[in-house]
C-alpha positions as a Markdown table, in Angstrom:
| # | Residue | x | y | z |
|---|---|---|---|---|
| 1 | Met | -5.0 | -47.6 | -70.6 |
| 2 | Asn | -3.4 | -44.4 | -69.5 |
| 3 | Ile | -4.5 | -44.2 | -66.1 |
| 4 | Ala | -4.2 | -46.7 | -63.3 |
| 5 | Thr | -7.7 | -47.9 | -62.5 |
| 6 | Lys | -7.2 | -50.4 | -59.5 |
| 7 | Ser | -4.6 | -48.7 | -57.2 |
| 8 | Thr | -7.7 | -46.5 | -55.2 |
| 9 | Pro | -9.9 | -49.0 | -52.7 |
| 10 | Gly | -13.4 | -48.7 | -53.8 |
| 11 | Ala | -12.6 | -47.1 | -56.8 |
| 12 | Val | -14.4 | -48.7 | -60.4 |
| 13 | Asp | -12.3 | -51.1 | -61.7 |
| 14 | Phe | -12.4 | -49.6 | -65.5 |
| 15 | Asp | -10.4 | -52.8 | -67.2 |
| 16 | Ala | -13.0 | -55.2 | -65.8 |
| 17 | Val | -16.1 | -53.2 | -66.9 |
| 18 | Lys | -14.5 | -52.7 | -70.2 |
| 19 | Ala | -14.2 | -56.5 | -70.7 |
| 20 | Lys | -17.7 | -57.2 | -70.1 |
| 21 | Gln | -18.6 | -54.3 | -72.3 |
| 22 | Gln | -16.7 | -55.4 | -74.9 |
| 23 | Met | -18.4 | -58.8 | -74.7 |
| 24 | Ala | -21.5 | -57.4 | -74.1 |
| 25 | Trp | -21.0 | -55.4 | -77.8 |
| 26 | Ala | -19.7 | -58.3 | -79.2 |
| 27 | Ser | -22.3 | -60.7 | -78.9 |
| 28 | Gly | -25.5 | -60.9 | -80.9 |
| 29 | Asn | -25.0 | -58.5 | -83.8 |
| 30 | Tyr | -24.9 | -54.7 | -83.4 |
| 31 | Ala | -24.7 | -54.3 | -87.5 |
| 32 | Thr | -28.3 | -54.7 | -87.5 |
| 33 | Ile | -29.2 | -52.2 | -85.3 |
| 34 | Gly | -26.8 | -50.0 | -86.5 |
| 35 | Thr | -27.5 | -49.9 | -90.1 |
| 36 | Thr | -31.0 | -48.5 | -88.9 |
| 37 | Leu | -29.1 | -44.9 | -87.3 |
| 38 | Gln | -27.4 | -44.2 | -90.6 |
| 39 | Ile | -29.1 | -40.9 | -91.0 |
| 40 | Val | -27.6 | -39.7 | -87.5 |
| 41 | Gly | -24.1 | -40.0 | -88.9 |
| 42 | Glu | -25.1 | -38.3 | -92.1 |
| 43 | Asp | -26.7 | -35.3 | -90.2 |
| 44 | Leu | -23.6 | -35.1 | -88.0 |
| 45 | Cys | -21.8 | -34.8 | -90.8 |
| 46 | Glu | -23.7 | -32.1 | -92.4 |
| 47 | Thr | -23.9 | -30.0 | -89.1 |
| 48 | Met | -19.8 | -30.2 | -88.9 |
| 49 | Asp | -19.6 | -28.9 | -92.2 |
| 50 | Leu | -17.2 | -31.6 | -93.0 |
| 51 | Arg | -14.8 | -30.5 | -95.8 |
| 52 | Ser | -13.6 | -33.2 | -98.5 |
| 53 | Gly | -9.8 | -34.2 | -98.1 |
| 54 | Ala | -10.2 | -33.7 | -94.3 |
| 55 | Lys | -8.7 | -36.5 | -92.2 |
| 56 | Val | -11.4 | -37.8 | -90.1 |
| 57 | Leu | -11.4 | -40.5 | -87.2 |
| 58 | Asp | -14.3 | -42.5 | -86.1 |
| 59 | Val | -14.1 | -43.2 | -82.7 |
| 60 | Ala | -16.2 | -46.4 | -81.4 |
| 61 | Ala | -17.3 | -46.6 | -85.1 |
| 62 | Gly | -19.4 | -49.8 | -84.7 |
| 63 | Asn | -20.4 | -51.1 | -88.3 |
| 64 | Gly | -19.7 | -47.6 | -89.6 |
| 65 | Asn | -22.5 | -45.0 | -90.0 |
| 66 | Ala | -20.5 | -41.9 | -89.5 |
| 67 | Thr | -17.7 | -43.7 | -91.3 |
| 68 | Leu | -19.6 | -44.0 | -94.6 |
| 69 | Ala | -21.1 | -40.6 | -94.0 |
| 70 | Ala | -17.8 | -38.9 | -94.0 |
| 71 | Ala | -16.3 | -41.1 | -96.8 |
| 72 | Arg | -19.4 | -40.2 | -99.0 |
| 73 | Arg | -18.2 | -36.4 | -98.5 |
| 74 | Phe | -14.5 | -37.7 | -99.9 |
| 75 | Cys | -13.1 | -37.7 | -96.6 |
| 76 | His | -10.0 | -39.9 | -95.7 |
| 77 | Val | -11.5 | -41.8 | -92.8 |
| 78 | Thr | -10.2 | -43.9 | -90.4 |
| 79 | Ser | -12.7 | -46.4 | -88.4 |
| 80 | Ser | -11.8 | -47.8 | -85.2 |
| 81 | Asp | -13.8 | -50.0 | -82.7 |
| 82 | Tyr | -12.8 | -52.4 | -80.0 |
| 83 | Val | -14.8 | -55.0 | -81.6 |
| 84 | Glu | -12.9 | -56.4 | -84.6 |
| 85 | His | -16.0 | -58.3 | -85.9 |
| 86 | Leu | -18.0 | -54.9 | -86.3 |
| 87 | Leu | -15.1 | -53.3 | -88.2 |
| 88 | Glu | -15.6 | -56.2 | -90.7 |
| 89 | Lys | -19.3 | -55.2 | -91.0 |
| 90 | Gly | -18.4 | -51.9 | -91.8 |
| 91 | Arg | -15.6 | -52.6 | -94.1 |
| 92 | Val | -18.0 | -55.0 | -96.1 |
| 93 | Arg | -20.4 | -51.6 | -96.5 |
| 94 | Ala | -17.8 | -49.5 | -97.5 |
| 95 | Glu | -16.4 | -51.9 | -100.4 |
| 96 | Ala | -20.0 | -52.3 | -101.6 |
| 97 | Glu | -19.9 | -48.7 | -102.0 |
| 98 | Gly | -15.9 | -48.3 | -103.5 |
| 99 | His | -14.7 | -46.4 | -100.7 |
| 100 | Thr | -11.2 | -46.7 | -99.4 |
| 101 | Ile | -11.5 | -46.1 | -95.6 |
| 102 | Thr | -8.1 | -47.5 | -92.9 |
| 103 | Tyr | -9.7 | -50.0 | -90.4 |
| 104 | Gln | -8.1 | -50.4 | -87.1 |
| 105 | Gln | -9.0 | -51.9 | -83.8 |
| 106 | Ala | -8.5 | -49.6 | -80.9 |
| 107 | Asp | -9.4 | -48.8 | -77.6 |
| 108 | Ala | -11.6 | -45.1 | -77.0 |
| 109 | Glu | -9.4 | -44.8 | -73.7 |
| 110 | Asp | -5.9 | -45.1 | -75.5 |
| 111 | Leu | -6.1 | -44.4 | -79.3 |
| 112 | Pro | -2.9 | -45.3 | -81.0 |
| 113 | Tyr | -2.7 | -42.4 | -83.0 |
| 114 | Glu | -0.1 | -39.2 | -82.5 |
| 115 | Asp | -1.5 | -35.9 | -80.8 |
| 116 | Gly | -3.2 | -33.7 | -83.6 |
| 117 | Thr | -3.6 | -36.1 | -86.3 |
| 118 | Phe | -7.1 | -35.6 | -87.5 |
| 119 | Asp | -9.0 | -32.7 | -88.6 |
| 120 | Ala | -12.3 | -34.1 | -87.1 |
| 121 | Val | -13.1 | -36.8 | -84.6 |
| 122 | Val | -16.7 | -38.4 | -84.7 |
| 123 | Ser | -18.5 | -40.7 | -82.9 |
| 124 | Thr | -22.3 | -42.1 | -83.3 |
| 125 | Phe | -23.9 | -43.6 | -80.1 |
| 126 | Gly | -20.4 | -45.0 | -79.5 |
| 127 | Val | -17.8 | -43.4 | -77.2 |
| 128 | Met | -20.4 | -42.4 | -75.2 |
| 129 | Phe | -20.5 | -46.1 | -73.7 |
| 130 | Thr | -16.8 | -46.0 | -72.3 |
| 131 | Pro | -16.5 | -46.5 | -68.6 |
| 132 | Asn | -13.9 | -44.0 | -68.0 |
| 133 | Gln | -15.6 | -40.8 | -69.6 |
| 134 | Gln | -13.1 | -38.2 | -68.8 |
| 135 | Gln | -10.7 | -40.7 | -70.1 |
| 136 | Ala | -12.2 | -41.2 | -73.4 |
| 137 | Ala | -13.1 | -37.4 | -73.7 |
| 138 | Ser | -9.1 | -36.5 | -73.2 |
| 139 | Glu | -8.4 | -39.1 | -75.9 |
| 140 | Leu | -10.9 | -37.3 | -78.3 |
| 141 | Leu | -9.4 | -34.1 | -77.7 |
| 142 | Arg | -5.7 | -35.4 | -78.1 |
| 143 | Val | -5.7 | -36.9 | -81.4 |
| 144 | Cys | -8.0 | -33.9 | -82.8 |
| 145 | Arg | -5.8 | -31.0 | -84.2 |
| 146 | Ser | -5.8 | -27.4 | -82.9 |
| 147 | Asp | -9.0 | -25.8 | -84.3 |
| 148 | Gly | -10.6 | -29.1 | -85.6 |
| 149 | Lys | -13.7 | -30.2 | -84.4 |
| 150 | Ile | -15.2 | -33.2 | -82.6 |
| 151 | Gly | -18.5 | -34.2 | -83.4 |
| 152 | Leu | -20.5 | -36.6 | -81.0 |
| 153 | Ala | -24.5 | -38.0 | -81.2 |
| 154 | Asn | -25.0 | -39.2 | -77.7 |
| 155 | Trp | -28.5 | -40.4 | -76.4 |
| 156 | Thr | -30.1 | -38.4 | -73.5 |
| 157 | Pro | -31.2 | -39.4 | -70.1 |
| 158 | Asp | -35.0 | -38.3 | -70.5 |
| 159 | Gly | -35.4 | -39.9 | -74.3 |
| 160 | Phe | -36.5 | -43.5 | -75.0 |
| 161 | Ile | -32.9 | -45.1 | -75.0 |
| 162 | Gly | -31.8 | -43.4 | -72.0 |
| 163 | His | -35.0 | -44.7 | -70.5 |
| 164 | Leu | -34.0 | -48.3 | -71.8 |
| 165 | Phe | -30.9 | -48.2 | -69.9 |
| 166 | Lys | -32.7 | -47.1 | -67.0 |
| 167 | Thr | -35.1 | -50.3 | -67.2 |
| 168 | Leu | -32.0 | -52.8 | -67.9 |
| 169 | Gly | -30.3 | -51.0 | -64.7 |
| 170 | Gly | -33.4 | -51.9 | -62.7 |
| 171 | His | -33.0 | -55.5 | -63.6 |
| 172 | Ile | -29.1 | -55.6 | -63.7 |
| 173 | Pro | -27.6 | -52.6 | -61.6 |
| 174 | Pro | -24.3 | -51.3 | -63.3 |
| 175 | Ala | -21.0 | -51.6 | -61.4 |
| 176 | Pro | -21.1 | -49.4 | -57.9 |
| 177 | Gly | -19.7 | -45.9 | -59.1 |
| 178 | Leu | -20.0 | -46.2 | -62.8 |
| 179 | Arg | -21.2 | -43.0 | -64.3 |
| 180 | Ser | -24.2 | -43.1 | -66.8 |
| 181 | Pro | -23.9 | -43.0 | -70.6 |
| 182 | Ala | -26.5 | -41.0 | -71.0 |
| 183 | Leu | -24.5 | -38.1 | -69.0 |
| 184 | Trp | -22.9 | -37.6 | -72.8 |
| 185 | Gly | -26.5 | -36.4 | -73.7 |
| 186 | Thr | -26.4 | -33.7 | -71.3 |
| 187 | Glu | -24.9 | -30.3 | -71.8 |
| 188 | Asn | -23.6 | -30.1 | -68.1 |
| 189 | Ala | -21.3 | -33.4 | -68.2 |
| 190 | Leu | -20.0 | -32.2 | -71.8 |
| 191 | His | -18.8 | -28.8 | -70.6 |
| 192 | Glu | -17.3 | -30.8 | -67.5 |
| 193 | Met | -15.4 | -33.2 | -69.9 |
| 194 | Phe | -14.5 | -30.8 | -72.9 |
| 195 | Asp | -14.4 | -26.9 | -71.9 |
| 196 | Ala | -10.9 | -26.7 | -70.7 |
| 197 | Gln | -9.6 | -27.6 | -74.1 |
| 198 | Ala | -12.3 | -26.3 | -76.1 |
| 199 | Thr | -12.9 | -22.7 | -77.6 |
| 200 | Ser | -16.8 | -23.9 | -78.3 |
| 201 | Ile | -19.5 | -26.5 | -77.6 |
| 202 | Gly | -22.4 | -26.5 | -79.4 |
| 203 | Val | -25.5 | -28.8 | -78.4 |
| 204 | Thr | -28.9 | -29.6 | -80.6 |
| 205 | Phe | -31.3 | -31.9 | -79.3 |
| 206 | Lys | -32.3 | -34.0 | -82.3 |
| 207 | Thr | -34.6 | -37.2 | -82.6 |
| 208 | Phe | -34.2 | -40.2 | -83.7 |
| 209 | Val | -37.5 | -42.3 | -84.8 |
| 210 | Phe | -37.2 | -46.0 | -84.1 |
| 211 | Arg | -39.7 | -47.6 | -86.8 |
| 212 | Tyr | -40.3 | -51.3 | -86.4 |
| 213 | Leu | -43.1 | -53.7 | -86.9 |
| 214 | Ser | -44.6 | -54.0 | -83.7 |
| 215 | Pro | -43.2 | -53.4 | -79.7 |
| 216 | Asp | -43.0 | -57.4 | -79.7 |
| 217 | His | -40.7 | -57.2 | -83.0 |
| 218 | Phe | -38.3 | -54.4 | -81.5 |
| 219 | Ile | -38.3 | -56.5 | -78.0 |
| 220 | Asp | -37.0 | -59.4 | -80.6 |
| 221 | Val | -34.6 | -57.8 | -82.6 |
| 222 | Phe | -32.8 | -56.1 | -79.7 |
| 223 | Arg | -32.8 | -59.1 | -77.6 |
| 224 | Thr | -31.3 | -60.9 | -80.2 |
| 225 | Tyr | -28.9 | -58.2 | -81.9 |
| 226 | Tyr | -28.2 | -55.5 | -79.2 |
| 227 | Gly | -25.3 | -56.7 | -77.3 |
| 228 | Pro | -26.4 | -55.1 | -73.9 |
| 229 | Val | -30.1 | -56.2 | -74.0 |
| 230 | His | -28.8 | -59.5 | -75.7 |
| 231 | Lys | -26.8 | -59.9 | -72.1 |
| 232 | Ala | -29.3 | -58.8 | -69.9 |
| 233 | Phe | -31.8 | -61.4 | -71.2 |
| 234 | Gln | -29.3 | -64.3 | -71.2 |
| 235 | Ala | -28.3 | -63.3 | -67.5 |
| 236 | Leu | -32.0 | -62.8 | -66.3 |
| 237 | Gly | -32.9 | -66.6 | -67.6 |
| 238 | Asp | -36.1 | -66.9 | -65.4 |
| 239 | Gly | -36.2 | -63.2 | -64.6 |
| 240 | Ser | -36.7 | -62.4 | -68.2 |
| 241 | Pro | -40.3 | -62.0 | -68.7 |
| 242 | Ala | -40.3 | -59.2 | -66.2 |
| 243 | Leu | -37.6 | -57.4 | -68.1 |
| 244 | Glu | -39.8 | -58.1 | -71.4 |
| 245 | Ala | -42.7 | -56.4 | -69.6 |
| 246 | Asp | -40.9 | -53.3 | -68.5 |
| 247 | Met | -39.8 | -52.8 | -72.0 |
| 248 | Lys | -43.0 | -53.4 | -73.2 |
| 249 | Ala | -44.7 | -50.7 | -70.6 |
| 250 | Leu | -41.8 | -48.2 | -71.7 |
| 251 | Ile | -42.5 | -48.8 | -74.9 |
| 252 | Glu | -46.4 | -48.3 | -74.9 |
| 253 | Arg | -45.5 | -44.9 | -73.2 |
| 254 | Phe | -43.3 | -43.6 | -75.8 |
| 255 | Asn | -45.1 | -45.1 | -78.7 |
| 256 | Thr | -47.0 | -42.7 | -81.3 |
| 257 | Ala | -48.5 | -45.3 | -83.2 |
| 258 | Thr | -51.8 | -46.1 | -83.0 |
| 259 | Asp | -52.2 | -48.8 | -86.0 |
| 260 | Gly | -50.2 | -51.8 | -84.1 |
| 261 | Thr | -46.9 | -50.8 | -85.3 |
| 262 | Met | -44.0 | -49.0 | -83.5 |
| 263 | Val | -43.0 | -45.2 | -84.0 |
| 264 | Val | -40.9 | -44.3 | -80.8 |
| 265 | Pro | -38.7 | -41.1 | -81.1 |
| 266 | Ser | -36.1 | -40.9 | -79.1 |
| 267 | Glu | -34.1 | -37.6 | -77.9 |
| 268 | Tyr | -30.3 | -37.7 | -78.6 |
| 269 | Ala | -27.6 | -34.9 | -78.4 |
| 270 | Glu | -25.9 | -33.7 | -81.3 |
| 271 | Val | -22.4 | -32.0 | -80.5 |
| 272 | Val | -20.1 | -30.5 | -82.1 |
| 273 | Ile | -16.8 | -29.2 | -80.2 |
| 274 | Arg | -14.2 | -26.6 | -81.7 |
| 275 | Lys | -11.2 | -27.5 | -79.9 |
| 276 | Ala | -8.7 | -25.0 | -79.0 |
């Protein structure tokens, strides 16, 4: 990392938090969840008006939703994540479509690229989970060229996924002093992190709809494949029925389906930042 994280008494140990997060995201199989979110990457690339031939970096790319969306628009894409097997999942998807994409394991808080390397930098539900938020934002800005664009999709605090993470935090509290990932879905935090090097910050609040066979099906899929939920159920052991009950109550609150299936809208912020 570029910033010391352990010298100040009482400060968050970002390295320790990041190590735990990396293990969480490497558990389960996020690719199973990630593929259902593909439309978000497509919408983001359209909103950014990405031009063919542009050099694009996908940060915390997972299995490559924004990566594939940019490649389908004939951009030159580098896909990065700190979980190697997720990059491999993305590589398989890209090869099936015949795309040539560069894959590199990388830390979003310490990107291994020169200043101003990319015309556009994107991240869909990825960089928002970095523990050192300002450092991650600074890295996105650093590797983007002047007058380039940064495009983000971030869950909001008041949306379904924002409440899901609050539910998880009620059972397994986050590290003291750690900022909520959902702050990336708020205009105030985005301006706080990016204003100093941005000429404009556009935020549009959109909705992704989770569609599952039933609430139980959603919980089973997320408990099995979605790293943070998977790890929470593992850690709770005998306490996991309480978490399951709280998740069911949350789904019932947001579910618009009346036929036994699950149709849950979840708000997210689509963000386009123009770098100065």
